[in-house]
N, C-alpha and C positions, 0 to 999 in steps of 0.2 A: 803211573802212566807207562805205556809200552811204545817204543819207537823201533821200527824196522828200517834197516839200511842195507843197501846193496854193496857188496864187496867192491872196493875201488872207487865208489861214488862218494857223495856228500851226505852227512847225517846232521840233523838239527835236533838238539836236546832242549826242549822248552823250559823256561824259567820265568815266571811272572814277577817282574820287578816293580810293578805299579804300586805305589804306596796307597794305603787306605784313605789317608787324608791328603788333600791338595797341597797343604803347606809342609808336608813331610817330604823327605828325600832319601834316596838310597845312599848308604855309606860304603858298603862293600858287598860283592857277590863272590862267594867261594864255592868251588866245585870239588867234590870228593868222589872217590871210587871205592866201592865196597869189595872186600875180599882180596884185593891186591896188596902187595907189600909196600904201601905208601906210609905206613906207620901213623895213620890217622891225620896225615898232613894233607893240605889241599893240593890238587893237581892243576888247578887253574884259579886265578884271582882277577877280579875287576874292582879296582880300588878307586873310589870317588872322593875319599876323605881329603878335604882342603883344596879341592879343585872342581871345575865344572864337569858335568856328566860326560860331555863329549871330549874331555881331556883326561879321562880316567887312565890310570896305569894298569896295563894288562900284563899278566905273567902266566906262562904255560910251562909246566914241568917238562924239561927236555927229555926225561926218561919215559914219559907217558905219551904226550901228544906233540910236544915241541912246537914247531911252526905250523903244524897241521890244524891247530885250533884257534878260533877267535870268537869273541862274544859279540853277537849281532844284536844291537839294542834298538834298531829302527823297526824290526819286526815286532808284532804283538801276538803272543808274548815274545819277549826277548828270548834268544836261544844261543846255546853254545854250538857253533857250527864246526863240524869236524870234516876236513877234507881227506880224500883218499882213505876211506874207511878200511881197516884191516880186521882180520878175524879175531885178533887179540883185543880189539876194542870192545868186543861184546862183554856186557856185564851190567851191574847196577850202579848208577851214579846218583849223587845227591847234590842238589843246588841249595845253598844257604844264602838268604838275602838278609843283610843287616841294614836297618833303617835308622835315621837320626832319632825318631821318637817312637815309631810303631814297633811292636814285638817282632823278633826275628821270625822269618818264614822259611820252611824247608819243603822241598819237592823231591820226590824220588822218581827216577826214570830208569826203566830197564831197556837197554839197547840190545837188539838182536841183529846179527849180521847174516845176511843171506848171500851165499856164494857157493861156488863149486869147490868141492874137496877132492883133490886128486890122489 
């Protein structure tokens, strides 16, 4: 999936967290970035293990997005919302959704940043 964002504005990277079965539930959502020196580690996590969905622990890598990112779960599909998009944010991201029972799901999103280059 391709997402275009305007430099300095907000971008939404979609990630469907809806389980296939009604009785299943999300355990964790992890975001990764391809090609950057993250060492294969997640750059954002949404951890629901042992707590209700609306009390999930959210963590954002301070070297990547820091406080500019948050996972919006009320939207359908849910999305990683990124404030004040920068040119350096452009790239390929992967959303991994782990469920209690269903198989893990992965989505790939290519973010393109549209802006003036001086």
